[in-house]
N, C-alpha and C positions, 0 to 999 in steps of 0.2 A: 429686528432692528439692531444695528451695530452699536456697541457701547463706545463712549468717547475714548480716544487715545490719551488725551489730557483733558480733564473735566474742569475747565475754567468757570463754567456756569455754577458749579457747586460752591466754589469759594465765593463767587459773587453773591449768591443767595445768602450766604452767611453774613456778609458785611455790607450788603447793598445800601442799607440806611446810612451807614457811615460814609460810604463812597459818595452817595448822592449829596450828603451834607457838605463833604469836602469840596466837591466840584462846584456846588452852589456858592460856597464861600469865595472861591476864585472868581466865578462869574460876577458876583456882587462887588468884588474889590476892583476889578478892571486891571489887575496886575498880572497880565497873561504871560509875560516873558520876564524871567528872573525875579518873580515875586517872592515874598517872604517865605513861602512854603518850600522854595528851593533850598534856601539856606538852612531851614529847619530840618529838611530831609537829609541834607549833607551831614549835619551834625549828628543826627540819629544813626545814619549809616556808618559813620566813622566809629561811633561808640560800639555798634554791633560788631563791626569787623576788627576791633582792637587796633584802630588806626588813629594817628594824630589828626588827620584831616581827610575829608573826602571831597572830590570834585565831580559834580555831575556833568553829563554831556549828552549829546543827541542820540548816541547809540553805542553799542559795545565795540564796534569796529574803530570808531574815533577814539574810544578809551585806550586802545592799544597804540594808536598813532600818536597821541598827545605826548606821552613820555619820550618816545623816540624823537619827536621834534624838539622837545625841551632839552634833551641830552645832546642834540646836534648830530645824531646818527645820520650818515649820508653815504655818498659814493665811496666805494672801496671798503666799506664796513660789512662784516658778516654778522648775520642775526640767525641764531640756531633755534629751530622749532620743529615740532613733530609734523608729519604729513597726515597722520591719522587724526584729523581735526576738521572743523569747518573752515571755509575759505578765508574768513576774516583774520585768522591768525597769521598766515603768510602774506595775505593781500596787502597789508599796510607797509610791509618792508620795502617793496619797490616804490611805494608812494614817496618815500624819503630818499630814493635812489640807492638804497642799500641792497644787499643780496641775501635772500633767505637760503639757509643751508638746512636741508631736511635730515632729521635724525629719527632712527627707529624707536619703537616703544617696547615696553615690557609686555610679555605675553599674558600676564594675569590681570594687571590693572589697566592696561592700554595707555598708561602714561609714559612720559619721556624716560628712556632707559639711560641712567647715569653713565654706565660704562660706554654705551654707544655715543653719548654726548662727548665724553672725554676723548674718544677716538676721532670724532668729527672735528673737534677743536685742534687736535694734534695734526690732522690731515690738512686743515686750512693753513695752519702755521707753517707746515713743511712746504706747502705749495707756494706760499709767499705772495699770492695775488690779492688776498683780502686780509683785513685786520679783524680778528675776533672782537666783538663789541658787546653783544647782548644775547641773552638766552631767554626765550619765551617758553615757559612750562605751562601746559594746559591741564586744568583740573577736569579731565574728561569724564563725562557722564555723572559728575557731581562729587567726585572724591579727590582729595589732594594728591598732587604729585609727590615724589620722594624728595621733599625740599631740603632736609639736612644734607643728603648726598649731593644734590644739585648745587646748593649754596656753597658747599665746600669747594667744588670745582670752580664756581664763579669767583670765589674769593682768591683762590690760587692763581687764576688766570686774569684777574682784574676785569671781570665782565659784570655788566649790569644784569639784574634778573627781574623779569616781569612774570607775575603769576596771572595767567589768563584764566580768571574764574568766571567766565561767561556762563558756564554750566554749573559752577561749583561754589558760588558765593554762599558763605555760611558753613562750608566744610572746615574741619579742623584736623590737626595732627598733633597728638599728645596734648590736646586742649588748646592749641595755638592756631590762629588763623594764618593763612599763607603769608601775609605781610610780615609776620615775625621773621621770615627768612628773605623775602623778596624786597627789592627796592620799591616796587609798586605792585598793587594787585588791581586788576581791572575786572569789570563785570558788565553784563548786559541785562537790560530790563525788558527785552523782547517778551511778548505775552506768554510764550510757552516756557520761559525760564522759571525755576523755582520761586524767585522773587521777580515777578514781571509786572509791567504796567499795562495800559490799554492802548499802546502804540509802540513807538521806539524810544529807547533811552539807554543810558549807560553811565558808568562812573569809574573813577580812578581813586584808589586809596593810597595814601602815602604818609610817612612820618617826617617828611622833609618839607618845611614851610616855604623854602626858596623854590623848590621844584613845583610846589602847588601854585605859587605866584606865576611862574613861567607857563604852566599848563593853563592857568586861568587866562593869561594873555592869549595864548594860541587858540583857545576855544572861542574867543570873541574877537576875531579879526586882527589879532596881534596888538590889542589895546595896550596902552601904557599901564603898568601895574607896579606896586611895591617900589623897588629901587629905582625904577625908571622915573618916578615922580619926586623922589626925595630931594629937598632943597631947591626945587625949581618953582618959578612963578610963571603964570600963563596969562596972556591977554585974551584967551578964548577958552572954551570948555575943554578940559583935558581929555574928556572921553573921546574926542576926535583926534587925539594924538596916537598914532600907531607906530610902535617901535620895532615890530617884526612882522613878517608875513604869516598870517594865521588862517583860521577857518571860521565857519559859523557852526558851532556845535553846542547849543544850549539845550538843557532839558526844559520842556514846557512846564509852566507852573501847575497846570492841571494834572500832568503826570506825576509831578512831585507830591501833590496833595493825595493822589490815589496811592502812591507808594508809601506814604506815611501810614496810612491805614493798613496796608498789606504787611508792612514791616512789623506792626504791632502784634500780628498773629504768626509771624514767620517762624519763631523758635518752636512753637507748638506744631506747626506744619512739618518741620523737619522731623520731629518725633513721630508724627503720623506717617510720614514717608518711610521711616525706618520700620514701622510695624508692617507696612505693606511689603517691604523688601524681605522681612523675616518670614512672612507667610509664603512668599514666592520660594525662598530658599528651602523651606521645609517641604513644600508641596512638589517641587521640581527635582528634588534630590534623586539622582540616578536616571532621570528621564531625558537629559540633554547632555551635550558634551561638557558644558560648564555653566554654572551660575556665577554671578559677579564675586570677585575676590577684592575685599577692601584692604588697603595697606595697613599693616600692624599699627595700632594706635590711632587709626584714622576714623573719622566720622564723615560719612557721605551725606549729601543732601538729595541724592537719588534723582537727579534731573532726568535720567533714563534708567530703566532696568533692562540690561542687555545680557542675553544668553547667547550661547553658541550651539549650533546644530550642524551636523555634516550635510544635511539636506535642507539648508536654510530656506531656499525659495519654495520647496515643496511644503515645508511646515507653514510658511506664511500663507500660501494658497489654501491650505487646509484650515487654518485659523480664520481666514476670511469667510469661508463657508459657514463657520460657526458664529459669525458676527463679531469676531475679535480682530480689531485693527492692530497692525504692526508697522514698524518702520526699520529701515536699514541705515545705520550710521557707521561707516561711510563707505558706500559701495565702490567709489572711485577715489583712491587716495590722491592727495593734492599733487604729489610729485610726478604722477603719470598724466595729469591733465595738461592740455596743450599750453596754457599760459605759463605753467610752472615747470614744464618738462626739462628745460635747459638749465635750471638752477642746480647748484651742487647738491650731492647726496653724501651723507657721512660714510666713513669707511665701512665696507661690508654691505652696503646697500640697506634696503628696508624690507627684509624678508618677512618679519613678523607683521608689519603693517599690511603687506600684500596678502598674507595668509588670512589675517583677521577680516579683511574686507569681504572674504568669501563665506564667512561662517556666522557673523554677528547678526543678531535680530533683537530689536527693542520691543518690549511688551508694554501694554498700558501701565502708566505709572503717574499717580498724583495722590495728594493727601487724603482724598475723599473716595478712593477706590474701595467699595464695600466688600465684605467677605464673600457674599453670594456671587457677585460678578467675578471676583478673583478665583473662586472655585470653578466657575465656568471656564476661565482661561486655563487653569491648571489641568482640569480634566480633559480639555481639548488637546493640550500638548501631550499629555500622557496617553491619549487615545490615538495619536498619530503613528502610523505604521510605515510611513514612506521612507 
């Protein structure tokens, strides 16, 4: 029988009594939408992520869209992002009528290449058809991007910076979370994420209370918030006053209650993930093209453990016969997929992205991966002769 790629059941067994009690409390309260657990979770999440405030929402995709909407990003604006990522990263840019510009990644960490970003910005400025506005850096596979370098470029060029931490919430660089450098950090609570709920969910972290108010408005149908209400009197319930066009993107109270319990053990689970990663690195040394390289000073939350092999597909097929599941992130980069193929690419193209799409392979990774199962995986890889 195959072992699980991500063992969500193991974590559930550990905290099932707390999860059951948390869900029961929501059911008893009847506050199913924007109940008190939502605000409690937002407060705890902000504290964990070294943020002034956190804003929960319906999913990690909306989390990236909300700051773009609040900043007024739109037609004629360029948003720079990697192509070696999940569709959610570039997908939101056309939502606001802006243009994604795809940038290549570094060959060792798979995260945004600062030099290629600089060249892409220069190319857009020289072309003159778009105005550079935002950079979305992705904390791919769980580790932080090179934020000091990226932030320096954004400051020099006057660009906003989003840390897309859908896979990387909890990662740090020199002891600091990505929000130390970024204008906002976003994350996803999709169940397979290191901090996941039992459905969809997402959040935006920020140190800007005015921006938080605007995103709060956009996530609830453009409702009137903060300055919209100051000094005004109403003959009707102001909750029906809409001051901008928004969306419906609230985190369910039940999911917030579940996430409170999961966040309580999250720091320990990051340590457990690191122990699994260390065993992989030791056991696979010399057996594959590469094992993951974490940026100097970085701590990864190891959303995925990704190796490279010259015969990736052959190795995956071999591992399947041994009951070892694998996954490929990402076999078709975004910039070559039909909906995105006509958007601009940074100077020099994306050769690293295209090469890595042919060699990367993700192995089972979760905090509760036991040494015996991990030994089976390592032995199977070392025994592959393809």
